[in-house]
Backbone as JSON, one array per atom type, in Angstrom:
{
  "sequence": "MGYREDEKRWKRIQDLLAAEAGGHELRPVVSQRTLFGIPSTVEQTIERIVAEDEAKRRAKRKK",
  "N": [[90.16, 91.81, 100.63], [93.56, 91.73, 100.12], [96.89, 90.8, 100.67], [98.18, 93.05, 101.29], [96.64, 94.86, 102.07], [96.45, 93.82, 104.61], [98.66, 94.47, 106.0], [98.19, 97.43, 106.11], [96.58, 97.55, 107.67], [97.61, 96.53, 110.43], [99.96, 98.04, 110.99], [98.75, 99.89, 111.51], [97.72, 99.69, 114.06], [99.7, 98.74, 115.19], [100.78, 101.67, 115.56], [99.11, 103.16, 116.72], [99.39, 101.66, 119.8], [102.1, 101.57, 119.87], [102.18, 104.83, 120.16], [99.87, 105.03, 122.28], [101.86, 103.71, 124.46], [103.99, 104.88, 125.04], [102.81, 107.86, 125.61], [102.38, 109.59, 123.65], [100.19, 111.73, 122.29], [96.89, 110.94, 121.65], [95.65, 110.41, 118.08], [92.08, 110.85, 117.74], [90.2, 107.94, 116.88], [87.64, 107.03, 114.82], [85.62, 104.54, 115.28], [86.06, 101.35, 116.46], [85.24, 99.8, 114.18], [86.57, 101.19, 112.64], [89.35, 101.63, 113.2], [90.28, 98.43, 113.35], [89.81, 97.78, 110.8], [87.07, 97.21, 109.55], [85.0, 97.21, 107.3], [82.35, 99.43, 106.58], [78.61, 99.02, 106.69], [77.98, 101.17, 104.45], [80.35, 100.9, 103.36], [80.95, 98.78, 102.14], [78.4, 98.36, 100.19], [79.08, 100.41, 98.62], [81.31, 99.74, 97.45], [80.27, 97.2, 96.32], [78.67, 98.57, 94.41], [80.36, 99.54, 92.8], [81.77, 96.84, 91.41], [79.84, 95.96, 90.36], [79.58, 97.51, 88.56], [81.28, 97.8, 86.9], [81.47, 95.17, 86.2], [79.63, 95.36, 84.22], [80.67, 96.96, 82.37], [83.27, 95.56, 81.72], [81.6, 93.42, 80.61], [80.37, 94.96, 78.57], [83.28, 95.51, 76.87], [83.44, 93.16, 75.98], [81.85, 92.31, 73.94]],
  "CA": [[90.88, 92.41, 100.91], [94.99, 91.34, 100.71], [97.87, 91.17, 102.07], [98.3, 94.56, 101.44], [95.51, 95.81, 102.67], [96.34, 93.7, 106.03], [99.52, 94.88, 106.59], [98.79, 98.14, 106.17], [95.93, 97.43, 109.28], [98.44, 96.13, 111.14], [101.02, 99.28, 111.26], [97.9, 101.24, 111.91], [97.1, 98.77, 115.01], [101.25, 99.29, 115.8], [101.45, 102.72, 115.65], [98.49, 103.48, 117.98], [99.49, 100.76, 120.6], [103.45, 102.59, 120.39], [101.63, 106.29, 120.64], [99.68, 105.02, 123.75], [102.78, 103.29, 125.29], [104.82, 106.37, 124.69], [102.4, 108.65, 126.35], [101.87, 110.59, 122.9], [97.91, 112.65, 122.33], [96.43, 109.96, 120.42], [94.46, 111.16, 117.22], [90.73, 110.2, 117.3], [89.36, 107.36, 116.49], [86.37, 107.15, 114.98], [85.0, 103.72, 115.82], [86.55, 100.16, 116.24], [85.21, 99.13, 113.33], [87.83, 101.98, 112.03], [90.82, 100.75, 113.45], [90.45, 97.15, 112.87], [89.56, 98.02, 108.78], [85.76, 96.33, 108.6], [84.25, 97.97, 106.61], [80.71, 99.65, 107.11], [77.25, 98.75, 105.81], [78.09, 102.11, 103.14], [81.71, 101.0, 102.65], [80.16, 97.23, 101.7], [77.4, 98.99, 99.64], [79.95, 101.28, 97.96], [82.27, 98.0, 96.56], [79.26, 95.72, 96.04], [78.31, 99.19, 93.38], [81.45, 99.46, 91.66], [81.91, 95.48, 91.88], [78.88, 95.51, 89.09], [79.61, 98.77, 86.79], [82.69, 97.13, 87.1], [81.34, 93.82, 85.67], [78.79, 95.6, 83.41], [81.79, 98.11, 82.01], [83.79, 94.59, 80.91], [80.78, 93.22, 79.33], [80.22, 95.59, 76.81], [83.88, 95.45, 76.03], [83.2, 91.84, 75.41], [80.75, 92.15, 73.09]],
  "C": [[92.55, 91.27, 100.66], [95.41, 91.94, 101.24], [98.02, 92.05, 102.22], [98.34, 95.31, 101.73], [95.7, 95.24, 104.36], [97.71, 94.37, 107.13], [99.63, 96.3, 106.89], [97.84, 98.23, 107.95], [96.65, 97.33, 110.53], [99.24, 96.97, 112.16], [99.93, 99.96, 111.59], [97.88, 101.13, 113.53], [98.47, 99.34, 115.93], [101.05, 100.47, 116.69], [100.53, 103.19, 116.57], [98.94, 102.99, 119.67], [101.03, 102.15, 121.06], [102.6, 104.24, 121.03], [101.54, 106.46, 121.86], [100.85, 104.62, 124.52], [103.72, 104.76, 125.66], [104.83, 107.64, 125.44], [102.44, 109.94, 125.04], [100.27, 110.67, 123.1], [97.76, 111.85, 120.93], [95.55, 110.04, 119.27], [93.64, 109.84, 117.01], [90.25, 109.11, 116.69], [87.74, 106.99, 116.3], [85.29, 105.7, 115.24], [86.4, 102.51, 115.36], [86.33, 99.71, 115.11], [86.41, 99.45, 112.15], [88.79, 101.48, 111.94], [91.49, 99.4, 113.1], [89.82, 97.5, 110.95], [88.37, 97.13, 108.76], [85.54, 97.62, 108.16], [82.66, 97.7, 106.71], [79.79, 99.36, 106.15], [77.51, 100.16, 104.35], [79.31, 101.83, 102.29], [81.44, 100.0, 101.46], [79.61, 97.79, 100.12], [78.12, 99.72, 98.24], [80.81, 100.05, 96.74], [81.27, 97.69, 95.88], [79.1, 97.21, 94.17], [79.21, 99.51, 92.38], [82.08, 97.79, 91.11], [81.02, 95.59, 90.49], [78.87, 96.43, 88.44], [80.46, 98.09, 86.52], [82.17, 96.12, 85.74], [80.44, 93.88, 84.49], [79.78, 96.19, 82.03], [82.24, 96.24, 81.01], [83.03, 93.51, 79.87], [80.77, 93.61, 78.18], [81.72, 95.62, 76.02], [84.09, 94.45, 75.28], [82.49, 91.62, 74.16], [81.25, 93.12, 71.45]]
}
């Protein structure tokens, strides 16, 4: 996770807090994991599979 992702996460949190403070209707948040950008087990598994696939493709290109 890079610097840009952290900025996006904090922006979402700030937007939600500002909306709540302003009395606006908040969009539903599926979970705290989603709000704070904590990857779920499914997301982690998908990322691992993609990383493994990319590594295999890089290895094939090197041959």
